[in-house]
C-alpha positions in Angstrom: -0.1 0.0 0.2 2.7 2.4 1.1 4.2 1.4 -2.4 1.4 2.1 -4.6 1.1 5.6 -2.5 4.5 6.7 -3.2 4.9 5.9 -6.7 1.3 7.6 -7.4 2.7 10.9 -5.5 5.5 10.6 -7.7 3.9 10.3 -10.5 1.5 13.4 -10.1 4.5 15.4 -9.3 5.6 14.4 -12.9 8.3 12.0 -11.4 9.9 9.1 -13.4 11.7 6.1 -11.4 14.5 4.7 -13.0 16.9 1.9 -12.7 16.5 -0.2 -9.2 18.4 -1.0 -6.1 21.2 -3.7 -5.2 19.4 -6.8 -4.9 21.3 -7.5 -1.0 20.4 -6.8 2.1 23.3 -4.3 3.0 24.6 -1.3 1.1 26.1 2.0 1.2 23.8 4.8 -0.8 24.7 7.9 -2.2 22.1 10.4 -2.4 22.5 12.8 -4.3 23.0 15.6 -5.7 21.8 17.3 -2.3 21.1 21.2 -3.1 18.0 21.6 -1.8 15.4 21.1 1.4 13.3 19.3 -1.1 16.2 16.3 -1.3 14.9 15.0 1.5 11.1 14.1 1.4 11.9 13.2 -2.6 14.2 10.7 -1.4 11.5 9.3 1.1 8.8 9.1 -1.6 11.5 7.2 -3.8 12.6 5.0 -0.8 9.1 4.3 -0.4 8.4 3.5 -4.4 10.9 1.3 -4.6 10.2 -0.5 -1.2 13.0 0.1 0.6 13.7 0.5 4.4 15.9 3.1 4.3 18.1 4.7 7.4 20.0 8.1 6.7 22.2 10.0 8.9 21.4 13.7 10.2 22.9 16.0 12.3 21.4 15.5 15.8 20.0 18.8 16.3 17.3 17.2 13.6 16.5 14.7 16.7 15.5 17.0 19.2 11.8 17.0 20.7 9.1 17.5 19.8 10.2 15.9 16.0 13.1 13.6 16.8 10.7 10.5 17.5 8.9 11.0 14.0 12.7 11.6 12.2 13.7 8.5 14.2 10.1 6.6 12.5 11.7 7.6 9.3 14.7 5.9 9.5 16.9 8.9 10.9 20.3 8.3 12.8 21.4 11.5 14.6 25.4 12.5 14.0 27.1 14.8 16.1 29.2 16.2 13.8 32.0 17.2 16.3 32.2 13.6 16.7 32.2 12.6 12.9 35.6 10.8 13.5 33.8 7.9 15.2 30.6 7.3 12.8 32.6 5.5 10.1 33.8 3.3 12.8 30.2 2.9 14.7 28.5 2.9 11.3 30.6 -0.1 9.9 29.7 -2.2 13.7 26.1 -1.0 12.9 26.5 -2.8 9.1 28.0 -6.0 10.8 25.6 -6.3 13.5 22.2 -6.0 11.1 20.6 -9.1 9.2 19.4 -5.9 6.6 21.2 -2.5 6.2 20.5 0.2 3.6 22.2 3.4 4.7 21.5 6.9 2.7 24.4 9.8 2.8 24.5 12.7 1.0 27.7 12.7 0.1 28.2 16.8 -0.2 27.9 16.7 3.9 25.6 20.2 2.8 23.0 22.0 0.7 25.9 24.4 -0.1 28.7 24.0 -3.3 31.9 22.4 -1.8 34.8 21.4 -3.4 34.8 17.9 -2.8 32.7 15.5 -0.9 32.8 13.9 2.6 34.6 10.7 2.3 32.7 8.9 5.1 30.5 7.1 2.5 33.3 5.2 0.8 35.1 4.5 4.2 31.9 2.4 5.5 31.3 0.6 2.4 34.8 -0.5 2.1 35.0 -1.4 6.0 31.6 -2.8 6.1 32.1 -5.0 2.5 28.9 -3.6 1.3 28.5 -2.0 -2.6 27.7 1.3 -3.2 24.5 2.2 -4.9 24.3 5.7 -6.6 20.9 6.9 -6.2 20.0 10.4 -8.1 17.6 13.1 -8.2 17.4 14.9 -11.9 15.1 18.3 -11.4 16.1 18.9 -15.0 14.3 15.5 -16.4 12.1 14.6 -13.2 14.1 11.3 -13.3 14.9 9.3 -9.8 16.4 6.1 -9.4 19.5 3.8 -9.0 22.7 3.3 -11.5 24.3 0.0 -10.9 25.7 -0.7 -7.8 29.7 -0.3 -7.8 31.7 -2.3 -5.2 34.5 -0.7 -4.1 38.3 -1.6 -4.3 40.5 0.6 -2.9 41.5 2.1 -5.5 39.6 5.7 -4.8 40.1 7.2 -8.0 39.3 4.0 -10.4 36.3 4.0 -8.1 35.1 7.6 -7.9 35.5 7.9 -12.1 32.7 5.3 -11.7 31.0 7.2 -9.6 31.2 10.3 -11.9 30.2 8.5 -14.3 27.2 7.6 -12.7 26.2 11.0 -12.1 27.0 12.6 -15.2 24.4 15.2 -16.7 21.9 14.8 -13.4 21.2 18.7 -11.7 20.0 19.1 -8.7 17.3 21.4 -7.7 19.8 24.4 -7.3 22.4 23.2 -9.7 25.0 26.5 -9.0 25.1 24.9 -5.5 26.6 21.5 -7.1 30.0 21.1 -6.9 32.6 18.9 -8.4 32.5 14.9 -7.7 36.0 14.3 -5.8 36.9 13.4 -2.7 39.6 15.3 -0.8 42.3 12.7 -1.2 42.2 13.1 -4.7 42.7 16.9 -4.9 47.0 17.5 -5.1 48.3 18.9 -2.1 50.3 22.4 -2.2 54.1 21.7 -2.3 56.4 24.0 -0.5 56.9 26.2 -3.4 53.8 26.9 -4.0 53.0 24.3 -6.9 50.8 21.1 -6.9 52.6 17.6 -7.6 52.4 16.3 -11.2 
């Protein structure tokens, strides 16, 4: 019933579903691009339309009274940003303890433009030995869904090239808020002489 309702709501709003989620019990979902508050309700509707019980990470302030209970019921997992360095290990442990766990992570980490994605989604998937499912919302075409899943190999550049290809041409609601699809590890470090290494 919920699945049919979500599909009907998306159809009324003009959205078309493409692709399908991985046929496995555990995986990390990249939720991108993330440029608007509208991304969250549309993401939940699409998860419902695909029949997914989706978990997602959000800043802990979203889980305060009186709406904290609702956020948790919607699959929210609160994260304290000042202790983010522990989040990867805690999330890997959650994957290992669960029989089924589908976790959506907005890799940009913000609705504003940023010069690189947060790498947590990659390290979580790699550490938990689960695939990465690139999910997308293309507002220019009113299309959303899943690209083929990617198994992280540890070769960050090669894996990110596959992820970049999955999002090629996809535009968020506010395209000016979209930055490059890359991790900080891919950005050359400055050298003492002011240049960058080859």
